C-alpha positions in Angstrom: 7.7 3.7 47.1 8.4 -0.1 48.9 10.7 -2.9 47.1 7.7 -5.0 46.9 5.9 -2.5 44.4 9.3 -2.1 42.3 9.0 -5.2 41.7 5.3 -5.0 40.2 6.4 -2.3 38.2 9.2 -3.4 36.6 7.2 -7.2 36.4 4.9 -4.6 34.4 7.0 -3.4 31.9 7.7 -5.0 28.8 11.2 -6.2 28.1 12.3 -3.6 25.4 13.9 -5.4 22.4 16.3 -3.9 20.2 14.8 -3.3 17.0 17.9 -3.2 13.3 17.5 -2.5 9.7 18.6 -5.2 7.6 21.9 -3.4 7.1 22.5 -2.6 11.1 22.0 -6.4 11.5 24.7 -7.3 8.6 27.3 -4.2 9.8 26.4 -5.7 13.6 27.5 -9.5 12.2 30.8 -8.2 10.6 31.5 -5.8 12.8 34.3 -8.0 15.0 36.2 -8.5 12.0 36.5 -5.5 10.0 39.1 -2.9 10.1 38.7 0.4 11.7 38.8 2.3 9.0 35.9 0.2 7.1 34.0 0.8 10.7 34.0 4.8 10.3 32.8 4.7 6.7 29.7 2.2 7.8 28.9 3.9 10.2 29.0 7.8 8.5 26.9 6.1 6.1 24.2 4.2 8.9 24.8 7.7 10.1 23.3 10.0 7.0 21.2 8.0 4.7 19.5 10.6 3.5 22.5 11.7 2.1 24.8 8.8 0.7 20.9 6.5 -0.4 20.5 7.7 -3.6 24.5 7.4 -4.3 26.0 4.8 -7.0 29.0 3.4 -5.9 31.5 5.7 -7.8 29.6 8.5 -6.0 29.2 7.0 -2.7 33.2 6.8 -3.6 33.7 10.1 -4.6 32.2 11.5 -1.9 33.7 9.9 0.6 37.6 10.9 -0.8 38.0 6.6 -1.7 38.6 4.6 -4.4 35.5 3.0 -6.0 37.0 -0.7 -5.1 36.8 0.5 -1.2 33.5 1.1 -1.6 32.7 -2.5 -3.4 35.2 -4.5 -1.1 33.6 -2.9 2.1 30.3 -3.4 1.0 31.7 -7.0 0.0 32.7 -7.6 3.8 29.0 -6.9 4.9 28.2 -10.1 3.2 26.3 -8.3 0.1 27.4 -9.9 -3.7 26.8 -6.8 -5.4 26.2 -3.1 -4.7 22.7 -3.1 -5.7 21.5 -5.4 -3.1 23.6 -2.6 -0.6 22.0 0.2 -1.7 18.6 -1.6 -1.8 19.4 -2.3 2.2 20.4 1.8 2.9 17.2 2.6 1.2 15.3 0.6 2.7 17.4 2.3 6.1 17.1 5.6 5.2 12.6 4.9 4.9 12.8 3.3 8.6 14.9 5.5 10.4 13.8 8.7 8.7 12.7 11.4 10.5 11.0 14.5 9.6 13.8 16.9 8.9 15.8 14.2 6.5 12.7 14.0 4.8 12.1 17.6 4.3 15.9 18.0 3.0 15.9 14.9 0.8 12.3 16.6 -0.8 14.7 20.1 -0.9 16.9 18.2 -3.3 14.4 17.9 -6.5 14.2 20.8 -8.4 10.4 21.6 -8.4 7.8 24.9 -8.4 5.4 24.5 -5.3 2.8 23.8 -7.7 5.2 20.9 -8.6 5.4 19.7 -4.6 1.9 19.7 -4.4 0.9 17.8 -7.8 4.0 14.9 -7.0 1.8 14.5 -3.4 -1.3 14.0 -4.3 0.4 11.4 -7.5 2.2 9.0 -4.2 -1.4 9.5 -2.7 -3.1 8.4 -5.8 -0.3 5.6 -6.2 -0.3 4.5 -2.4 -4.1 3.7 -3.0 -3.4 1.9 -6.1 -0.8 -0.5 -4.6 -3.0 -1.2 -1.7 -6.1 -2.1 -3.8 -4.0 -4.5 -5.6 -1.9 -6.1 -3.3 -4.2 -6.1 -0.1 -5.4 -9.4 1.1 -9.6 -9.3 2.0 -9.3 -12.4 3.8 -6.6 -10.7 6.3 -9.1 -7.8 6.8 -12.2 -10.0 7.1 -9.5 -11.9 9.8 -9.0 -9.0 11.9 -12.9 -8.5 11.9 -13.7 -10.9 12.9 -11.4 -10.8 15.7 -13.1 -7.4 16.7 -16.5 -9.1 16.8 -15.5 -11.8 19.0 -13.4 -9.4 21.3 -14.3 -8.4 24.7 -13.4 -4.9 24.1 -10.9 -3.2 21.4 -8.4 -0.7 22.3 -6.3 1.2 19.3 -2.9 2.8 20.2 -1.5 5.4 17.5 0.7 8.2 18.8 1.3 11.7 16.7 -0.1 11.7 13.2 -1.4 7.9 14.3 -3.4 9.1 17.1 -5.9 10.9 14.6 -5.9 7.1 12.8 -6.6 5.6 16.1 -9.8 8.3 16.8 -11.3 7.5 13.5 -10.8 3.8 14.3 -12.6 3.3 17.7 -15.3 5.8 17.1 -16.5 4.7 14.1 -16.3 1.3 16.5 -18.4 2.4 18.9 -20.9 3.9 16.7 -21.5 0.5 15.6 -22.0 -1.3 18.4 -18.2 -2.4 19.3 -16.4 -1.4 22.9 -13.3 0.0 21.5 -11.3 2.9 22.6 -8.7 4.9 22.1 -6.1 6.1 24.6 -4.0 9.2 24.6 -0.7 9.1 24.1 1.2 9.8 26.8 3.3 6.6 28.2 1.9 6.9 31.5 -1.7 6.8 30.0 -1.2 3.9 27.8 0.9 1.5 30.0 -2.1 1.3 32.5 -4.8 1.4 29.4 -3.6 -1.9 28.2 -2.7 -2.7 32.1 -6.5 -3.5 32.0 -6.9 -5.7 29.3 -7.4 -9.4 29.7 -6.7 -12.7 26.7 -10.4 -12.2 25.4 -9.3 -8.3 24.3 -7.7 -7.2 21.1 -5.0 -4.5 20.8 -4.5 -2.4 17.3 -1.5 -0.7 16.8 -1.0 2.0 14.2 2.9 3.3 13.9 4.7 3.4 10.4 8.8 3.5 9.8 11.3 2.9 12.5 7.9 3.2 14.8 7.8 5.0 18.4 8.3 3.9 21.3 5.1 3.9 22.9 3.6 2.1 20.4 5.8 -0.4 20.8 6.0 -0.9 24.3 2.2 -1.1 24.5 2.1 -3.9 22.0 5.0 -5.6 24.2 3.0 -5.2 27.3 -0.4 -6.9 26.0 1.3 -9.9 24.3 3.3 -10.5 27.5 -0.2 -10.5 29.1 -2.0 -12.7 26.4 -3.7 -10.4 24.4 -4.1 -11.0 20.9 -2.3 -7.7 18.9 -3.0 -6.8 15.4 -0.2 -3.8 14.2 -1.3 -1.4 10.8 2.7 -0.2 9.7 4.7 0.1 6.4 6.9 -2.3 6.7 7.1 -6.3 7.3 9.9 -5.3 9.2 9.0 -2.6 10.9 9.0 -3.3 15.0 5.1 -3.3 14.5 4.7 -6.0 12.2 8.3 -7.9 14.1 5.9 -7.8 17.2 2.2 -8.0 16.7 1.0 -11.2 16.5 -0.6 -10.0 12.6 -0.4 -7.4 10.9 -1.5 -5.2 7.9 1.0 -3.0 5.8 0.2 0.0 3.8 2.6 2.8 2.7 2.3 6.2 4.1 5.0 7.3 1.4 5.0 11.1 0.6 7.3 13.6 -0.4 5.4 15.7 2.4 6.9 15.6 6.3 4.6 14.1 8.0 4.0 11.3 5.6 0.9 10.6 3.6 -2.2 9.0 5.4 -4.3 8.7 2.2 -3.9 4.8 1.6 -4.1 4.0 6.1 -7.4 5.6 5.7 -8.6 3.7 3.0 -7.5 0.3 4.9 -9.9 1.4 7.7 -12.4 2.2 5.8 -12.3 -1.7 4.1 -11.9 -2.9 7.8 -15.1 -0.7 8.9 -17.0 -2.4 5.8 -16.9 -5.8 7.0 -17.3 -5.1 10.6 -20.9 -4.0 9.4 -20.9 -6.9 7.2 -20.3 -9.9 9.5 -24.0 -9.3 11.1 -25.8 -6.4 9.0 -29.1 -6.7 10.9 -27.4 -5.9 13.8 -25.4 -2.9 12.5 -28.8 -1.9 11.3 -29.7 -2.1 14.8 -27.2 0.3 16.6 -27.5 2.4 13.5 -30.9 3.1 13.9 -31.3 3.5 17.4 -28.7 6.3 17.5 -30.4 8.0 14.2 -33.1 8.5 16.8 -31.4 9.0 20.1 -29.2 11.9 18.5 -31.4 14.1 16.5 -31.2 17.1 18.1 -27.4 17.0 16.8 -28.0 17.9 13.1 -28.3 21.9 12.3 -31.9 22.7 11.1 -32.5 26.3 9.8 -33.7 28.7 12.4 -33.6 27.1 15.4 -29.0 27.1 15.4 -28.1 30.6 15.4 -30.9 32.5 17.7 -28.8 34.4 19.9 -26.6 35.4 16.1 -29.6 36.8 14.9 -30.9 38.6 17.3 -27.7 40.7 17.1 -28.9 41.9 12.9 -31.6 44.6 13.9 -32.3 47.7 12.0 -29.4 50.4 12.6 -30.8 53.5 13.6 
């Protein structure tokens, strides 16, 4: 590869921004003025939030063999007035840095039967949907629906568990007449797909918690090329919320290792409803044409299992 090719590729690579939680930011600012013992303590807490986020100041002191006063003074050295403020940021740090292993480890601390774990999971699903209903700004949903309507094409990015969400939204948008696609989430394929976008296009990104690097890079690259970016994530402080031009926050909180996407699907449903109602007559025309052209897709008794029926003759 020539030097000019390398320069071209480098110019296309988005600048990766270092994202930190509020607690990490405070530690970074205070670190130069902290004693080495306090630095070690805070690093230990940051590296193992699943073991510390639920502890009181006394319990945290007991865990590390320290006096409670030492914990309080260390917290104050980070700029917190009260331990409760530190604990809130520590919990946010835990949630944003959580991994399937850490979440499962945290769930196992709860003394529940298998049936109770199942019921708790369903209760959290319901809680997330209720929270979405009570907090969702419908005007924001209509705003993004109008952007989809104006866009030349819409690209939906989601990786790992979020891939199913991106496929769902893109497929549904195509079904009602919009040019939309959800590229498979390998690094190279995502990068090449984003590079084909123009300022008239739109990129929608799904990612949650600490967010996946490929998804964040797609947002950064699209933004760099003048493409409007919209994020769907679970925190206003997540990388997707920070780096997207606009975003909506929806909870995926769940005791299950993979999170709960029930409320996210509800948000997708709301967005699709808004898209269908912007131009209802056009939507009906598209769906009518699709129905006429795809009648053979549906199962018809007596025509779909001829080969199977041939094997059901009388046994002699």
